[in-house]
BAMIKOL-557195 format. One record per atom (N, C-alpha, C, CB): x, z, y; residue in three letters. Coordinates in steps of 0.1 Angstrom, whole numbers, padded with zeros to 4 digits, always signed. Glycine has a CB too. Layout:
BEGIN
XZYALA
...
This chain:
BEGIN
+0009+0000-0012MET
+0000+0000+0000MET
+0009+0000+0012MET
-0010+0012+0000MET
+0005-0008+0022ALA
+0013-0009+0035ALA
+0011+0004+0043ALA
+0009-0021+0043ALA
+0022+0008+0049GLY
+0022+0020+0057GLY
+0019+0017+0072GLY
+0035+0028+0056GLY
+0017+0027+0080SER
+0014+0025+0094SER
+0026+0019+0102SER
+0009+0037+0100SER
+0038+0020+0096LYS
+0050+0015+0103LYS
+0054+0001+0099LYS
+0061+0025+0100LYS
+0046-0004+0089ASP
+0049-0018+0085ASP
+0045-0028+0096ASP
+0042-0021+0072ASP
+0053-0039+0097ILE
+0050-0050+0107ILE
+0049-0063+0099ILE
+0060-0050+0118ILE
+0038-0070+0101VAL
+0037-0083+0095VAL
+0038-0094+0106VAL
+0024-0085+0086VAL
+0047-0103+0104TYR
+0049-0114+0114TYR
+0041-0126+0109TYR
+0064-0117+0117TYR
+0033-0132+0118ILE
+0025-0144+0114ILE
+0028-0155+0124ILE
+0010-0140+0114ILE
+0027-0167+0118LYS
+0030-0179+0126LYS
+0021-0190+0121LYS
+0045-0183+0126LYS
+0013-0196+0130ALA
+0004-0207+0127ALA
+0008-0220+0136ALA
-0011-0204+0129ALA
+0007-0231+0130ASP
+0009-0244+0137ASP
-0003-0247+0145ASP
+0013-0255+0128ASP
-0002-0257+0154ARG
-0014-0260+0163ARG
-0025-0267+0155ARG
-0009-0269+0174ARG
-0021-0275+0145ASN
-0031-0283+0137ASN
-0027-0282+0123ASN
-0031-0297+0142ASN
-0036-0277+0114ILE
-0033-0275+0100ILE
-0044-0283+0092ILE
-0034-0260+0097ILE
-0039-0290+0082GLU
-0048-0298+0073GLU
-0049-0291+0060GLU
-0044-0312+0072GLU
-0061-0289+0055VAL
-0062-0283+0041VAL
-0070-0293+0033VAL
-0070-0270+0042VAL
-0069-0292+0020THR
-0075-0302+0010THR
-0085-0295+0001THR
-0065-0309+0002THR
-0088-0282+0004LYS
-0098-0275-0004LYS
-0108-0268+0006LYS
-0092-0265-0014LYS
-0120-0266+0002PRO
-0130-0260+0012PRO
-0128-0245+0014PRO
-0144-0262+0007PRO
-0123-0238+0004ASP
-0120-0224+0006ASP
-0106-0222+0012ASP
-0121-0216-0008ASP
-0105-0217+0024VAL
-0092-0216+0031VAL
-0088-0202+0032VAL
-0093-0222+0045VAL
-0076-0199+0027THR
-0070-0186+0027THR
-0060-0185+0039THR
-0064-0182+0014THR
-0055-0172+0041LEU
-0045-0170+0051LEU
-0032-0177+0048LEU
-0043-0155+0053LEU
-0029-0178+0035GLY
-0017-0184+0031GLY
-0017-0199+0033GLY
-0015-0182+0016GLY
-0029-0205+0034ASP
-0030-0219+0037ASP
-0027-0223+0051ASP
-0044-0224+0033ASP
-0029-0213+0060VAL
-0028-0217+0075VAL
-0016-0209+0082VAL
-0041-0214+0082VAL
-0011-0199+0075LEU
-0001-0191+0081LEU
+0013-0191+0074LEU
-0006-0177+0083LEU
+0023-0189+0082LYS
+0036-0184+0076LYS
+0037-0169+0079LYS
+0048-0193+0082LYS
+0040-0161+0069MET
+0040-0147+0071MET
+0053-0141+0066MET
+0028-0141+0064MET
+0057-0130+0072GLU
+0069-0122+0068GLU
+0067-0107+0071GLU
+0082-0127+0076GLU
+0071-0099+0061CYS
+0069-0085+0062CYS
+0080-0078+0053CYS
+0055-0080+0057CYS
+0085-0067+0058SER
+0096-0060+0051SER
+0090-0054+0038SER
+0102-0049+0059SER
+0077-0051+0038ASN
+0071-0047+0025ASN
+0068-0059+0016ASN
+0058-0039+0029ASN
+0074-0060+0005PRO
+0073-0071-0003PRO
+0059-0073-0009PRO
+0083-0071-0015PRO
+0051-0063-0009ALA
+0037-0064-0015ALA
+0027-0070-0005ALA
+0033-0051-0020ALA
+0030-0070+0008VAL
+0020-0074+0018VAL
+0017-0089+0018VAL
+0025-0069+0032VAL
+0028-0097+0019VAL
+0026-0111+0021VAL
+0019-0118+0009VAL
+0039-0118+0023VAL
+0023-0115-0004PRO
+0015-0121-0015PRO
+0000-0117-0015PRO
+0021-0116-0028PRO
-0003-0105-0011HIS
-0017-0101-0011HIS
-0024-0108+0001HIS
-0018-0086-0009HIS
-0018-0108+0013LEU
-0025-0115+0024LEU
-0027-0130+0022LEU
-0017-0112+0037LEU
-0018-0136+0015SER
-0019-0150+0012SER
-0031-0154+0005SER
-0006-0155+0005SER
-0037-0145-0003THR
-0049-0148-0010THR
-0062-0144-0003THR
-0048-0141-0024THR
-0061-0138+0009VAL
-0073-0134+0016VAL
-0080-0146+0022VAL
-0069-0124+0027VAL
-0093-0147+0019LYS
-0101-0158+0024LYS
-0103-0158+0039LYS
-0114-0159+0016LYS
-0100-0168+0046LEU
-0102-0169+0060LEU
-0115-0176+0064LEU
-0091-0177+0067LEU
-0119-0187+0057LEU
-0131-0194+0060LEU
-0134-0203+0049LEU
-0130-0202+0073LEU
-0147-0208+0049ARG
-0151-0218+0039ARG
-0159-0229+0045ARG
-0159-0211+0028ARG
-0155-0242+0041PHE
-0163-0253+0046PHE
-0174-0256+0036PHE
-0154-0266+0048PHE
-0186-0259+0041HIS
-0197-0262+0032HIS
-0202-0277+0035HIS
-0209-0252+0034HIS
-0209-0283+0026HIS
-0215-0296+0028HIS
-0204-0306+0032HIS
-0226-0296+0038HIS
-0193-0306+0025THR
-0183-0316+0027THR
-0185-0328+0019THR
-0169-0310+0025THR
-0181-0339+0024ASP
-0182-0351+0016ASP
-0170-0360+0019ASP
-0196-0359+0019ASP
-0168-0371+0012GLN
-0156-0379+0013GLN
-0157-0388+0026GLN
-0155-0388+0001GLN
-0168-0389+0032LYS
-0169-0398+0044LYS
-0168-0390+0057LYS
-0182-0405+0044LYS
-0168-0377+0056SER
-0167-0368+0068SER
-0154-0360+0069SER
-0179-0359+0069SER
-0150-0358+0081GLN
-0139-0350+0083GLN
-0143-0337+0090GLN
-0128-0357+0092GLN
-0141-0326+0084ASN
-0145-0313+0089ASN
-0134-0306+0096ASN
-0151-0304+0078ASN
-0137-0301+0108ARG
-0127-0295+0116ARG
-0132-0283+0124ARG
-0121-0305+0127ARG
-0124-0272+0125VAL
-0129-0261+0132VAL
-0117-0254+0139VAL
-0135-0251+0123VAL
-0119-0248+0151ALA
-0109-0241+0158ALA
-0110-0226+0155ALA
-0111-0243+0174ALA
-0098-0220+0153VAL
-0098-0206+0149VAL
-0089-0198+0159VAL
-0092-0205+0134VAL
-0094-0187+0162SER
-0086-0178+0171SER
-0077-0169+0162SER
-0096-0169+0180SER
-0066-0166+0167VAL
-0057-0157+0159VAL
-0062-0143+0158VAL
-0043-0157+0166VAL
-0071-0140+0167LEU
-0078-0126+0166LEU
-0086-0125+0153LEU
-0087-0124+0178LEU
-0092-0136+0149LYS
-0099-0136+0136LYS
-0089-0134+0125LYS
-0106-0149+0134LYS
-0077-0139+0125VAL
-0067-0137+0115VAL
-0063-0122+0115VAL
-0055-0146+0118VAL
-0061-0117+0127ILE
-0057-0103+0128ILE
-0068-0094+0122ILE
-0053-0099+0142ILE
-0080-0097+0125GLU
-0091-0090+0120GLU
-0091-0089+0105GLU
-0105-0095+0125GLU
-0089-0101+0099LYS
-0088-0102+0084LYS
-0077-0093+0079LYS
-0086-0116+0080LYS
-0065-0094+0085ILE
-0054-0086+0081ILE
-0057-0071+0082ILE
-0041-0089+0089ILE
-0063-0067+0093HIS
-0066-0052+0094HIS
-0076-0047+0085HIS
-0070-0050+0109HIS
-0085-0056+0080LYS
-0094-0052+0070LYS
-0087-0049+0057LYS
-0105-0063+0067LYS
-0076-0056+0054GLU
-0069-0053+0042GLU
-0059-0041+0044GLU
-0061-0065+0037GLU
-0053-0041+0056TYR
-0043-0031+0059TYR
-0046-0025+0073TYR
-0028-0036+0058TYR
-0054-0015+0074PRO
-0059-0010+0087PRO
-0047-0005+0096PRO
-0069+0001+0085PRO
-0037+0001+0090GLY
-0026+0007+0098GLY
-0015-0003+0101GLY
-0021+0019+0091GLY
-0015-0015+0096ILE
-0003-0024+0098ILE
-0003-0030+0112ILE
-0004-0035+0087ILE
+0009-0032+0117THR
+0011-0039+0130THR
+0013-0054+0128THR
+0023-0033+0138THR
+0005-0062+0135VAL
+0006-0077+0134VAL
+0013-0082+0146VAL
-0008-0083+0132VAL
+0023-0090+0144GLU
+0030-0097+0155GLU
+0028-0112+0154GLU
+0046-0093+0155GLU
+0022-0118+0163ASN
+0019-0132+0163ASN
+0031-0140+0169ASN
+0006-0136+0170ASN
+0037-0148+0162MET
+0048-0156+0166MET
+0045-0171+0168MET
+0060-0155+0157MET
+0032-0174+0166GLY
+0028-0188+0167GLY
+0017-0190+0178GLY
+0023-0193+0154GLY
+0008-0199+0174GLU
-0003-0203+0184GLU
-0014-0192+0184GLU
-0010-0216+0179GLU
-0020-0191+0196THR
-0031-0181+0197THR
-0044-0187+0193THR
-0032-0177+0212THR
-0045-0200+0193ASP
-0057-0208+0188ASP
-0051-0220+0180ASP
-0066-0212+0199ASP
-0057-0223+0169PHE
-0053-0234+0161PHE
-0065-0241+0154PHE
-0043-0229+0150PHE
-0062-0253+0150ILE
-0073-0261+0144ILE
-0070-0263+0129ILE
-0073-0275+0151ILE
-0081-0261+0121VAL
-0081-0263+0107VAL
-0089-0275+0103VAL
-0086-0250+0099VAL
-0083-0284+0097THR
-0091-0297+0093THR
-0091-0298+0078THR
-0084-0309+0099THR
-0103-0300+0073TYR
-0105-0302+0059TYR
-0108-0317+0057TYR
-0117-0293+0053TYR
-0100-0323+0048GLU
-0102-0337+0045GLU
-0097-0339+0030GLU
-0094-0346+0054GLU
-0106-0344+0022GLU
-0102-0348+0009GLU
-0092-0359+0009GLU
-0114-0351+0000GLU
-0082-0357+0001GLN
-0071-0367+0001GLN
-0075-0379-0008GLN
-0058-0361-0005GLN
-0074-0391-0002GLN
-0077-0403-0010GLN
-0066-0413-0008GLN
-0091-0409-0005GLN
-0060-0417-0019THR
-0049-0426-0018THR
-0054-0440-0021THR
-0038-0422-0028THR
-0054-0448-0011ALA
-0058-0462-0013ALA
-0049-0470-0022ALA
-0060-0469+0001ALA
-0054-0481-0027GLY
-0046-0489-0036GLY
-0034-0495-0029GLY
-0054-0499-0043GLY
-0024-0500-0036GLY
-0012-0506-0030GLY
-0016-0518-0021GLY
-0003-0510-0040GLY
-0025-0527-0026MET
-0029-0539-0018MET
-0035-0535-0005MET
-0039-0547-0026MET
-0043-0524-0005VAL
-0049-0520+0008VAL
-0039-0516+0018VAL
-0059-0508+0005VAL
-0028-0508+0013HIS
-0017-0504+0022HIS
-0010-0517+0028HIS
-0007-0495+0015HIS
-0008-0526+0019TYR
-0001-0539+0024TYR
-0009-0546+0034TYR
+0003-0548+0012TYR
-0022-0547+0032LEU
-0031-0554+0041LEU
-0032-0547+0055LEU
-0045-0555+0035LEU
-0032-0533+0054LYS
-0032-0526+0067LYS
-0019-0527+0074LYS
-0035-0511+0064LYS
-0008-0527+0067THR
+0005-0529+0074THR
+0006-0543+0080THR
+0016-0527+0063THR
+0001-0553+0072ALA
+0001-0567+0078ALA
-0007-0568+0090ALA
-0003-0577+0067ALA
-0019-0562+0090ALA
-0028-0562+0102ALA
-0022-0556+0114ALA
-0041-0556+0098ALA
-0015-0544+0112VAL
-0009-0538+0123VAL
+0003-0546+0129VAL
-0004-0524+0119VAL
+0011-0552+0120VAL
+0022-0560+0124VAL
+0017-0572+0132VAL
+0030-0565+0112VAL
+0007-0579+0127LEU
+0002-0591+0134LEU
-0004-0587+0148LEU
-0009-0598+0126LEU
-0012-0576+0148ILE
-0018-0572+0161ILE
-0007-0568+0171ILE
-0027-0560+0159ILE
+0003-0561+0166SER
+0014-0557+0175SER
+0022-0569+0180SER
+0024-0547+0168SER
+0025-0579+0171PHE
+0033-0590+0174PHE
+0026-0599+0185PHE
+0036-0599+0162PHE
+0013-0602+0182PHE
+0006-0611+0191PHE
+0002-0604+0204PHE
-0007-0617+0184PHE
+0000-0591+0203GLY
-0003-0583+0215GLY
+0009-0583+0224GLY
-0007-0569+0212GLY
+0021-0580+0218ALA
+0033-0580+0226ALA
+0037-0594+0232ALA
+0045-0574+0218ALA
+0035-0604+0224ALA
+0037-0618+0229ALA
+0028-0621+0240ALA
+0036-0628+0217ALA
+0016-0618+0239PHE
+0006-0621+0250PHE
+0010-0614+0263PHE
-0008-0617+0246PHE
+0014-0601+0261SER
+0017-0593+0273SER
+0030-0599+0280SER
+0020-0578+0269SER
+0040-0603+0272THR
+0052-0609+0277THR
+0049-0622+0285THR
+0062-0611+0266THR
+0041-0631+0278MET
+0037-0643+0284MET
+0029-0641+0297MET
+0029-0652+0275MET
+0020-0632+0297ALA
+0012-0629+0309ALA
+0021-0624+0320ALA
+0001-0618+0306ALA
+0031-0616+0317PHE
+0040-0611+0328PHE
+0048-0622+0333PHE
+0049-0600+0322PHE
+0053-0631+0324ASN
+0061-0642+0329ASN
+0053-0652+0337ASN
+0067-0650+0317ASN
+0041-0654+0334ASN
+0032-0663+0342ASN
+0029-0656+0355ASN
+0020-0666+0334ASN
+0027-0643+0355ASP
+0023-0636+0367ASP
+0034-0637+0378ASP
+0020-0622+0364ASP
+0047-0635+0373VAL
+0058-0636+0383VAL
+0064-0650+0384VAL
+0069-0626+0379VAL
+0059-0659+0376ASP
+0063-0673+0376ASP
+0078-0674+0373ASP
+0061-0680+0390ASP
+0082-0668+0361THR
+0096-0668+0357THR
+0101-0682+0355THR
+0097-0660+0344THR
+0093-0691+0349THR
+0098-0705+0347THR
+0102-0712+0360THR
+0087-0713+0340THR
+0094-0710+0370LYS
+0098-0717+0383LYS
+0110-0710+0389LYS
+0086-0715+0393LYS
+0111-0697+0388MET
+0123-0690+0393MET
+0136-0695+0386MET
+0121-0675+0392MET
+0135-0696+0373PHE
+0147-0700+0365PHE
+0150-0715+0369PHE
+0144-0699+0350PHE
+0140-0723+0371ALA
+0143-0737+0374ALA
+0150-0738+0388ALA
+0130-0745+0375ALA
+0146-0730+0398GLN
+0152-0730+0411GLN
+0166-0725+0410GLN
+0144-0721+0420GLN
+0168-0714+0402VAL
+0182-0708+0401VAL
+0191-0719+0394VAL
+0182-0695+0393VAL
+0186-0725+0384TYR
+0194-0735+0376TYR
+0198-0747+0385TYR
+0186-0740+0364TYR
+0188-0752+0393GLU
+0191-0763+0402GLU
+0201-0759+0413GLU
+0178-0768+0408GLU
+0200-0747+0418GLN
+0209-0743+0429GLN
+0223-0741+0423GLN
+0205-0729+0435GLN
+0225-0737+0411LEU
+0238-0735+0405LEU
+0244-0747+0400LEU
+0237-0724+0394LEU
+0236-0756+0394THR
+0242-0768+0388THR
+0239-0781+0395THR
+0236-0770+0374THR
+0229-0781+0404GLY
+0226-0793+0411GLY
+0217-0803+0403GLY
+0238-0800+0416GLY
+0213-0798+0391GLN
+0205-0807+0383GLN
+0191-0800+0381GLN
+0212-0809+0369GLN
+0181-0809+0378VAL
+0168-0804+0376VAL
+0166-0798+0362VAL
+0157-0816+0378VAL
+0160-0786+0361SER
+0159-0780+0348SER
+0148-0787+0340SER
+0155-0765+0350SER
+0151-0788+0327ASP
+0141-0794+0318ASP
+0132-0783+0311ASP
+0148-0802+0307ASP
+0133-0770+0315GLY
+0125-0760+0310GLY
+0132-0752+0299GLY
+0113-0765+0305GLY
+0143-0757+0293PHE
+0150-0749+0283PHE
+0165-0751+0286PHE
+0146-0755+0269PHE
+0170-0741+0293THR
+0184-0741+0297THR
+0191-0728+0292THR
+0186-0742+0312THR
+0203-0726+0296LEU
+0210-0714+0292LEU
+0203-0701+0298LEU
+0225-0714+0297LEU
+0197-0703+0309LEU
+0190-0691+0315LEU
+0178-0686+0306LEU
+0184-0695+0329LEU
+0170-0696+0301GLU
+0159-0692+0293GLU
+0164-0686+0280GLU
+0150-0704+0290GLU
+0175-0692+0274LEU
+0181-0687+0262LEU
+0186-0672+0263LEU
+0192-0696+0257LEU
+0194-0670+0273THR
+0199-0656+0275THR
+0188-0647+0279THR
+0210-0657+0286THR
+0178-0651+0286TYR
+0166-0643+0289TYR
+0159-0638+0276TYR
+0156-0650+0298TYR
+0157-0647+0267CYS
+0151-0644+0254CYS
+0159-0634+0246CYS
+0148-0656+0246CYS
+0172-0637+0246ILE
+0181-0627+0238ILE
+0182-0614+0245ILE
+0196-0633+0238ILE
+0183-0614+0258GLY
+0183-0601+0265GLY
+0170-0593+0264GLY
+0186-0603+0280GLY
+0159-0600+0264LEU
+0146-0593+0262LEU
+0145-0587+0249LEU
+0134-0603+0264LEU
+0150-0594+0238THR
+0149-0588+0225THR
+0158-0576+0224THR
+0154-0598+0215THR
+0171-0577+0229ILE
+0180-0565+0229ILE
+0175-0554+0237ILE
+0194-0569+0234ILE
+0169-0557+0248GLY
+0163-0546+0257GLY
+0152-0538+0250GLY
+0158-0552+0270GLY
+0143-0546+0243ILE
+0132-0539+0235ILE
+0138-0530+0224ILE
+0123-0550+0229ILE
+0148-0535+0217LEU
+0153-0527+0206LEU
+0160-0515+0211LEU
+0163-0536+0198LEU
+0168-0516+0222VAL
+0175-0505+0228VAL
+0165-0495+0233VAL
+0185-0509+0239VAL
+0154-0500+0240PHE
+0145-0490+0246PHE
+0137-0482+0236PHE
+0135-0498+0255PHE
+0132-0489+0226PHE
+0124-0482+0216PHE
+0133-0475+0205PHE
+0115-0492+0209PHE
+0146-0477+0206ASN
+0156-0470+0197ASN
+0152-0471+0183ASN
+0156-0455+0202ASN
+0147-0482+0178HIS
+0142-0483+0165HIS
+0142-0498+0160HIS
+0128-0477+0164HIS
+0147-0500+0148PHE
+0146-0513+0142PHE
+0144-0511+0127PHE
+0158-0522+0145PHE
+0132-0514+0121GLY
+0130-0511+0107GLY
+0131-0496+0105GLY
+0140-0519+0098GLY
+0140-0492+0095ARG
+0142-0478+0093ARG
+0155-0473+0100ARG
+0144-0476+0078ARG
+0161-0481+0108LYS
+0173-0477+0115LYS
+0170-0473+0129LYS
+0183-0489+0114LYS
+0176-0461+0133LYS
+0176-0457+0147LYS
+0190-0457+0152LYS
+0169-0442+0147LYS
+0191-0461+0165TRP
+0204-0462+0171TRP
+0209-0448+0175TRP
+0203-0471+0184TRP
+0201-0439+0178THR
+0205-0425+0181THR
+0196-0415+0174THR
+0205-0423+0197THR
+0200-0403+0175VAL
+0192-0392+0168VAL
+0180-0388+0177VAL
+0201-0380+0165VAL
+0179-0392+0189ASP
+0168-0389+0198ASP
+0155-0395+0193ASP
+0171-0393+0212ASP
+0144-0388+0195PRO
+0131-0394+0192PRO
+0128-0407+0200PRO
+0120-0384+0194PRO
+0122-0416+0194THR
+0119-0429+0201THR
+0108-0426+0211THR
+0115-0440+0191THR
+0107-0435+0221PRO
+0096-0434+0231PRO
+0082-0434+0224PRO
+0096-0445+0241PRO
+0080-0442+0213MET
+0068-0442+0206MET
+0065-0428+0200MET
+0068-0453+0196MET
+0075-0422+0194GLU
+0073-0409+0188GLU
+0069-0399+0199GLU
+0086-0404+0181GLU
+0076-0399+0211VAL
+0073-0390+0221VAL
+0058-0392+0226VAL
+0082-0392+0233VAL
+0054-0404+0228GLU
+0040-0407+0232GLU
+0030-0402+0222GLU
+0039-0422+0235GLU
+0033-0404+0209MET
+0024-0400+0199MET
+0023-0384+0199MET
+0029-0405+0185MET
+0034-0377+0201ARG
+0033-0363+0201ARG
+0025-0358+0213ARG
+0048-0357+0201ARG
+0027-0364+0225LEU
+0020-0361+0237LEU
+0005-0363+0234LEU
+0025-0369+0249LEU
+0002-0375+0228TYR
-0012-0378+0225TYR
-0018-0367+0215TYR
-0013-0392+0219TYR
-0011-0364+0205GLU
-0016-0354+0196GLU
-0018-0340+0203GLU
-0006-0352+0184GLU
-0009-0336+0211ASN
-0011-0324+0219ASN
-0023-0324+0228ASN
+0002-0321+0227ASN
-0025-0335+0234ASP
-0037-0336+0243ASP
-0050-0335+0235ASP
-0037-0350+0251ASP
-0050-0342+0223ILE
-0062-0342+0214ILE
-0064-0327+0210ILE
-0060-0351+0202ILE
-0054-0320+0205GLN
-0056-0307+0200GLN
-0060-0297+0211GLN
-0043-0302+0194GLN
-0054-0299+0223THR
-0058-0290+0234THR
-0073-0292+0238THR
-0050-0293+0246THR
-0077-0305+0238THR
-0091-0308+0241THR
-0101-0303+0231THR
-0093-0324+0242THR
-0097-0304+0218LEU
-0106-0299+0207LEU
-0107-0284+0208LEU
-0100-0302+0194LEU
-0096-0277+0210ILE
-0097-0262+0211ILE
-0105-0258+0223ILE
-0083-0256+0213ILE
-0103-0264+0235GLU
-0111-0261+0247GLU
-0126-0264+0245GLU
-0105-0268+0259GLU
-0129-0275+0238THR
-0143-0279+0236THR
-0150-0269+0227THR
-0143-0293+0229THR
-0143-0265+0216TYR
-0149-0255+0207TYR
-0151-0242+0214TYR
-0141-0253+0195TYR
-0141-0238+0222SER
-0142-0225+0229SER
-0154-0225+0239SER
-0129-0222+0237SER
-0155-0236+0247ARG
-0166-0237+0257ARG
-0180-0237+0250ARG
-0164-0249+0265ARG
-0181-0243+0238LYS
-0193-0244+0231LYS
-0195-0231+0223LYS
-0194-0256+0222LYS
-0186-0222+0223GLU
-0187-0209+0216GLU
-0188-0212+0201GLU
-0198-0201+0220GLU
-0181-0222+0196LYS
-0180-0226+0182LYS
-0167-0222+0176LYS
-0183-0240+0180LYS
-0158-0216+0184GLU
-0145-0212+0178GLU
-0147-0200+0169GLU
-0135-0209+0190GLU
-0140-0199+0158ILE
-0140-0188+0149ILE
-0132-0177+0155ILE
-0135-0192+0135ILE
-0139-0166+0159ASP
-0133-0155+0166ASP
-0137-0142+0159ASP
-0136-0155+0181ASP
-0133-0131+0164VAL
-0136-0118+0158VAL
-0151-0116+0158VAL
-0129-0106+0165VAL
-0157-0112+0147GLY
-0171-0109+0146GLY
-0179-0121+0142GLY
-0176-0104+0159GLY
-0173-0133+0141SER
-0180-0145+0138SER
-0182-0147+0123SER
-0174-0158+0144SER
-0190-0156+0119ASN
-0193-0159+0104ASN
-0181-0166+0099ASN
-0205-0167+0103ASN
-0179-0165+0086ASP
-0167-0171+0079ASP
-0171-0184+0072ASP
-0161-0162+0069ASP
-0184-0188+0072THR
-0188-0200+0065THR
-0193-0210+0075THR
-0200-0197+0055THR
-0188-0222+0074PHE
-0190-0232+0085PHE
-0195-0245+0079PHE
-0178-0234+0093PHE
-0208-0248+0080ASP
-0213-0261+0075ASP
-0218-0270+0087ASP
-0224-0258+0065ASP
-0217-0265+0099HIS
-0222-0273+0110HIS
-0212-0277+0120HIS
-0233-0265+0117HIS
-0199-0275+0117PHE
-0188-0280+0126PHE
-0183-0293+0122PHE
-0178-0269+0127PHE
-0191-0302+0118ARG
-0186-0315+0113ARG
-0184-0324+0125ARG
-0196-0321+0103ARG
-0172-0331+0125THR
-0169-0340+0136THR
-0166-0354+0130THR
-0157-0335+0144THR
């Protein structure tokens, strides 16, 4: 049994995905305690349960760390809880489905084609907007005294430089990265994820649907 001087340290990530409807503290928390009997017991304590789940729906709920502390104190009334992670976090229940290999290849091909043609259209639109062809023709005629035929050394070096610039800026080519720093795409995706998570937590809190102290532990109406 834990004594009044025992301290349990808990840490939760901002967004946690589970694959079973019955969620325990061990599914959402990292825990540490000097008493070796505390963490194994707390890991099995039920935090919440999702009801009426199906394969077409994704169930999500925001949880306050106060609810977690309440659960811990029910098991160990005298223990001290130190939160080292988020004060509010999101628990998402989603059944794992692995699509067939052909589906993955088709999705990859679709993303590649959309990205390629989208980037090509954006580049062409920019070049037409600033009239790059006319500018290159004028520069070529001033330097050589000859009329440009539309495909000169300027256009060639521009294409090569544009390709190198894109590779250097995005710091990524296939599975190879030029530096250990995260790519701009990775940074933007993390910012987007943080914005989504913050919005979800604030929305649940304002609608008073966040799982907090004194709330029910069964959730069948928080489907998103």
